[in-house]
MILUM-167686 format. One record per residue: z, x, y of N, C-alpha, C in turn. Coordinates in steps of 0.05 Angstrom, whole numbers, padded with zeros to 5 digits, always signed. Atoms other than C-alpha are relative to their C-alpha. Example, Ala and Ser with C-alpha at 12.3 -4.5 7.8 and 13.67 -1.06 7.14 Angstrom:
2
+00000+00018-00024+00156+00246-00090+00000+00018+00024
-00001-00016-00024+00143+00273-00021+00014-00015+00022
This chain:
197
+00013-00022+00008+01064-01240-00485-00019+00004+00010
+00016-00014+00006+01004-01196-00474-00006+00000-00020
-00010-00022+00023+00981-01176-00531-00027+00019+00003
+00020-00019-00006+00940-01108-00520-00035-00011-00004
+00043+00007+00009+00862-01138-00543-00006-00012+00015
+00010+00030-00021+00861-01189-00491-00001+00025+00022
+00017-00017-00027+00806-01162-00431+00018-00006+00011
-00005+00021-00031+00845-01153-00364-00012+00001+00006
+00009+00004-00027+00818-01164-00302+00005+00016+00014
-00001-00035-00015+00805-01101-00263+00017-00014+00035
-00014+00019-00018+00846-01113-00204-00022+00010+00034
+00022+00026-00032+00809-01146-00135-00001+00035+00008
+00008-00033-00022+00817-01064-00096-00026+00023-00025
-00005-00011+00016+00797-01044-00156-00049+00000+00008
+00032+00024-00004+00719-01099-00151-00004+00008+00020
+00008-00005-00025+00720-01090-00078-00012+00038+00009
+00024-00035-00012+00701-01000-00078-00020-00014-00025
+00024+00011+00025+00663-01025-00148-00026-00003+00033
+00010+00009-00019+00626-01066-00091-00013+00004+00025
+00013-00001-00014+00620-01030-00037-00007+00037-00014
+00006-00034+00013+00599-00959-00075-00023-00025-00003
+00032-00007+00009+00538-01001-00095-00020-00012+00015
+00015+00005-00016+00519-01025-00022+00004+00019+00005
+00016-00020-00018+00523-00959-00001-00017+00020-00014
+00015-00013+00011+00480-00936-00056-00017-00009+00015
+00025+00033-00010+00421-01001-00039-00001+00019+00034
+00015-00008-00029+00436-00968+00034-00007+00019+00005
+00003-00034-00008+00425-00893+00028-00032-00004-00016
+00020-00006+00004+00365-00910-00012-00023-00018+00008
+00023+00012-00029+00341-00951+00036-00006+00018+00018
+00003-00009-00018+00341-00907+00085-00004+00016-00012
+00011-00024+00009+00321-00846+00038-00039-00006-00004
+00033+00009+00006+00250-00893+00023-00006+00000+00041
+00026+00014-00033+00237-00904+00104+00003+00033+00003
-00002-00025-00010+00248-00829+00116-00036+00014+00007
+00027-00011-00013+00173-00805+00118-00014-00020+00009
+00012+00007-00012+00145-00857+00161+00022-00007+00030
+00008-00009-00017+00160-00829+00223+00001-00026+00024
+00009+00009-00004+00124-00866+00262+00007-00036+00005
-00011+00034+00014+00146-00949+00232+00030+00007+00007
-00029+00000-00012+00219-00920+00243-00001-00002+00025
-00005-00008-00028+00216-00901+00318-00013-00045+00006
+00012+00015+00003+00172-00970+00325+00022-00017-00006
-00030+00013-00001+00234-01011+00304+00011+00005+00016
-00021+00006-00031+00279-00987+00343-00006-00006+00011
+00001+00013-00018+00243-00997+00390-00006-00030+00000
+00002+00038+00000+00219-01080+00384+00027+00019+00006
-00027-00001-00001+00307-01075+00368+00008+00008+00043
-00003-00020-00026+00308-01033+00441-00005-00033+00019
+00021+00006-00020+00256-01078+00473+00030-00049-00003
-00015+00027+00008+00299-01152+00439+00019+00005+00014
-00019+00006-00012+00361-01120+00467+00004-00007+00031
+00003+00010-00028+00335-01119+00534-00018-00026+00016
+00000+00029+00005+00308-01182+00526+00022-00014+00007
-00026+00004-00004+00375-01202+00517+00014+00001+00022
-00012-00013-00030+00406-01170+00576-00013-00023+00034
+00021+00013-00027+00343-01197+00625+00014-00028+00001
-00004+00039+00005+00355-01278+00599+00020-00001+00018
-00024-00004-00005+00421-01272+00594+00010+00001+00027
-00006-00007-00030+00437-01238+00660+00033+00009+00000
-00041+00010+00006+00507-01215+00631-00002+00036-00003
-00005-00010+00026+00528-01150+00583-00014+00017+00016
+00003-00015-00015+00518-01108+00635-00001+00048-00006
-00007-00020+00002+00564-01054+00615-00012+00009-00027
+00009-00015+00023+00538-01049+00553-00025+00014-00001
+00009-00018+00002+00478-01039+00565-00005+00025+00020
+00004-00028-00021+00497-00982+00614+00013+00030-00030
-00012-00020+00012+00543-00948+00559-00032-00001-00028
+00028+00006+00010+00475-00964+00516-00024+00031+00005
+00035-00007-00020+00425-00932+00565+00026+00045-00008
-00009-00027+00014+00482-00865+00560+00002+00023-00018
+00001-00018+00015+00484-00850+00499-00026+00004-00015
+00033-00004+00002+00412-00855+00486-00011+00028+00012
-00015-00034-00019+00418-00792+00542+00007+00019-00007
-00011-00028+00017+00460-00752+00510-00010+00004-00036
+00018+00002+00023+00423-00767+00445-00025+00016+00005
+00031-00013-00015+00354-00745+00485+00018+00030+00000
-00010-00023-00013+00391-00687+00512+00003+00017-00036
-00006-00014+00025+00418-00662+00441-00015+00009-00021
+00024+00004+00006+00342-00678+00407-00018+00028+00010
+00008-00017-00007+00320-00631+00451-00004+00036+00001
-00020-00030-00001+00360-00573+00459+00012+00011-00035
-00001-00007+00030+00358-00518+00404+00032+00009-00002
-00018+00004+00009+00415-00505+00357+00011+00027+00000
-00004-00019-00011+00429-00437+00381-00004+00001+00025
+00004+00006-00034+00433-00441+00447-00002+00030+00017
+00009-00030-00003+00397-00371+00478+00024+00012+00031
-00017-00010-00022+00447-00384+00534+00027+00029+00000
-00032-00016+00008+00513-00369+00497-00013+00023-00019
+00015-00021+00013+00471-00311+00446+00002+00016+00033
-00001-00024-00012+00460-00269+00521+00037+00004+00008
-00031+00003+00009+00530-00286+00532+00013+00018-00018
-00016-00022+00021+00556-00244+00469-00017+00033+00009
-00004-00024-00001+00517-00188+00479+00005+00009+00029
-00016-00013-00027+00539-00175+00560+00025-00007-00012
-00021-00004+00010+00609-00179+00525-00007+00023-00027
+00014-00018+00031+00581-00131+00464-00002+00027+00026
-00003-00024-00016+00558-00082+00516+00029+00004+00022
-00033-00011-00011+00620-00084+00562+00016+00015-00012
-00035-00017+00022+00667-00070+00506-00002+00029-00011
+00002-00021+00009+00624-00011+00480-00015+00014-00023
+00005-00003+00025+00603-00032+00417-00034+00002-00004
+00029-00010-00002+00524-00017+00424+00002+00024-00020
+00020-00025+00010+00524+00052+00404+00007+00009-00020
+00002+00003+00035+00526+00046+00329-00028+00018-00009
+00026-00013-00004+00450+00072+00323-00017-00010+00001
+00018+00018+00009+00395+00033+00297+00009-00032-00002
-00008+00028+00006+00398-00045+00295-00021-00011+00004
+00030+00007-00002+00343-00101+00283-00012-00010+00023
+00015+00005-00027+00300-00122+00341+00017-00015+00021
-00020+00015-00014+00345-00157+00392-00009-00026+00029
+00018+00012-00020+00288-00173+00447-00015-00035-00010
+00024+00014+00016+00253-00242+00440-00019-00014-00004
+00029-00019+00012+00183-00215+00446+00009+00019-00025
+00011-00012+00032+00200-00174+00381+00000-00018-00036
+00002+00016+00026+00208-00227+00327-00015-00035+00021
+00005+00033-00005+00187-00303+00322+00024-00012-00008
-00037+00011+00004+00246-00350+00321-00007-00024-00004
+00028+00026-00004+00210-00418+00307+00036-00018+00022
-00016+00005-00005+00255-00474+00344+00011-00021-00025
-00006+00024+00034+00302-00520+00299+00023-00005+00024
-00011+00026-00024+00333-00574+00345+00038+00000-00011
-00036+00015+00021+00417-00588+00340-00008-00016-00007
-00003+00020+00011+00408-00654+00333-00035-00015-00025
+00020+00011+00019+00350-00669+00275-00009-00031+00010
+00034+00026+00005+00287-00724+00279+00024-00013-00009
-00005+00027+00007+00322-00768+00233+00026-00014+00011
-00030+00006-00007+00396-00764+00253-00001-00010+00041
-00004+00016-00022+00373-00780+00325-00016-00036+00001
+00012+00022+00005+00324-00838+00309+00032-00012-00015
-00014+00009+00019+00382-00861+00250+00021-00011+00028
-00026+00002-00026+00442-00855+00310+00003-00024+00020
+00007+00006-00015+00403-00887+00369-00007-00028-00021
-00006+00021+00023+00383-00949+00309+00034-00017+00009
-00030+00011+00003+00462-00964+00297-00002-00001+00026
-00010+00001-00025+00476-00953+00370-00008-00020+00011
+00007+00035-00019+00427-01019+00391+00004-00017-00008
+00008+00023+00009+00435-01056+00343+00037-00003-00005
-00033-00002-00002+00519-01047+00353-00001-00005+00034
+00010+00018-00028+00500-01059+00422-00007-00028-00005
+00011+00038-00016+00455-01127+00414+00023-00010-00035
-00018+00024+00022+00525-01155+00353+00006+00000+00039
-00025-00011-00018+00567-01132+00427-00020-00026+00015
+00020+00025-00014+00508-01183+00470+00019-00013-00009
-00011+00026+00012+00550-01234+00418+00024+00007+00019
-00025+00008-00003+00621-01240+00448-00009+00013+00034
-00006-00003-00023+00640-01243+00508+00020+00020+00013
-00033-00032-00004+00703-01192+00517-00022+00015+00005
+00011-00016-00009+00638-01147+00525-00025+00004+00030
+00013+00023-00022+00615-01190+00584+00021-00001+00034
-00019-00003-00020+00653-01152+00639-00031+00003+00028
+00013+00004-00015+00624-01177+00711+00002+00027+00013
+00008-00020-00018+00599-01119+00739-00018+00010+00028
+00021+00013-00017+00547-01111+00802-00019+00031-00013
+00029-00003+00030+00482-01075+00754-00008+00016+00022
+00014-00018-00006+00448-01043+00814+00004+00028+00003
-00015-00017-00005+00496-00997+00825+00013+00020-00020
+00010-00028+00016+00496-00964+00752-00038+00002-00003
+00038-00019-00001+00412-00968+00751-00007+00025+00010
+00013-00020-00022+00417-00928+00811+00016+00026-00019
-00019-00019+00002+00475-00881+00780-00012+00015-00020
+00026-00013+00022+00437-00874+00716-00031+00016+00006
+00035-00024-00017+00374-00856+00746+00003+00029+00004
-00008-00025-00016+00406-00798+00788+00003+00011-00027
-00008-00010+00031+00444-00776+00717-00019+00010-00009
+00020-00004-00002+00386-00781+00692-00021+00029-00001
+00024-00018-00018+00341-00739+00741+00013+00031+00003
+00000-00022+00001+00391-00689+00739-00002+00023-00016
+00001-00004+00023+00403-00674+00670-00030+00009-00004
+00017-00005+00004+00341-00670+00656-00020+00022+00015
+00007-00014-00015+00321-00628+00705+00024+00023+00004
-00015-00020+00003+00371-00584+00690-00012+00007-00034
+00020+00000+00030+00339-00593+00618-00026+00020-00004
+00024-00018-00005+00277-00561+00634-00002+00017+00016
-00012-00005-00020+00303-00516+00682+00002+00020-00029
+00004-00020+00020+00329-00477+00618-00019-00003-00028
+00032-00011+00016+00268-00486+00573-00025+00017+00009
+00007-00008-00017+00243-00455+00627+00004+00027+00004
-00030-00025-00006+00297-00397+00637-00012+00013-00027
-00008-00005+00031+00294-00395+00555-00029+00004-00021
+00024+00001+00014+00218-00398+00542+00001-00012-00020
+00002+00029+00030+00225-00458+00487-00014-00022+00003
+00018+00029-00001+00193-00518+00482+00007-00013-00027
-00023+00002+00022+00224-00563+00435-00019-00024-00024
+00006+00014+00014+00167-00599+00409-00034+00015-00010
+00035-00006+00008+00089-00590+00369-00016-00008+00023
+00006+00002-00036+00047-00579+00433-00029+00022-00030
+00028-00012+00008-00036-00554+00402-00018-00014-00025
+00027+00013+00025-00092-00556+00345+00035+00012-00019
-00021-00002+00026-00047-00556+00274-00010+00016-00019
+00022-00027+00025-00076-00500+00225+00012-00008-00023
-00016+00013+00023-00073-00516+00164-00001+00027-00018
+00005-00022+00008-00074-00456+00118-00010-00002-00023
+00008+00004+00035-00108-00446+00047-00023-00020+00003
+00019+00030+00010-00165-00505+00072-00018+00015+00014
+00025-00009-00024-00235-00503+00102+00009-00017+00029
-00005-00001-00007-00227-00497+00169-00032-00033+00019
């Protein structure tokens, strides 16, 4: 029989959970340290992407993994370029309210786009864009280590299809940007308030 004053060893599951929590904390601390270094983060991701492309070109395989990564990165780019609150959806809501006769309640806040300044808020913030892109490239690199993902495909069709898909989606996105008059980038001279010019 065991006496009550003997220390009991923690169950293996509890020890594994503690170790996992410790690793999670270390991972989050590392990400927090990388947050302000935007250029270095993107250069690191570009380096990983170049390493991935070299792996694809030199091994002449895993084209389907490359295509899947390209489609995913295109999806992330589109989310990065789009505003969080889509103006076309807001126009549809205003049109529905007018049809229902809900516009006769008296004075309202400014409703025209030119009446007030609205900053551009992205649907996918830069940090999430970088983190998702980097994770996707790392996963794609690991997929190239397994022969299971080396599906034989005729790669020129994938390249042409991706180029057509890229051109069509970017054309649609640029038309949307022109129609609703927003630019998802900070262009121009940065002004500093409270300092000398």
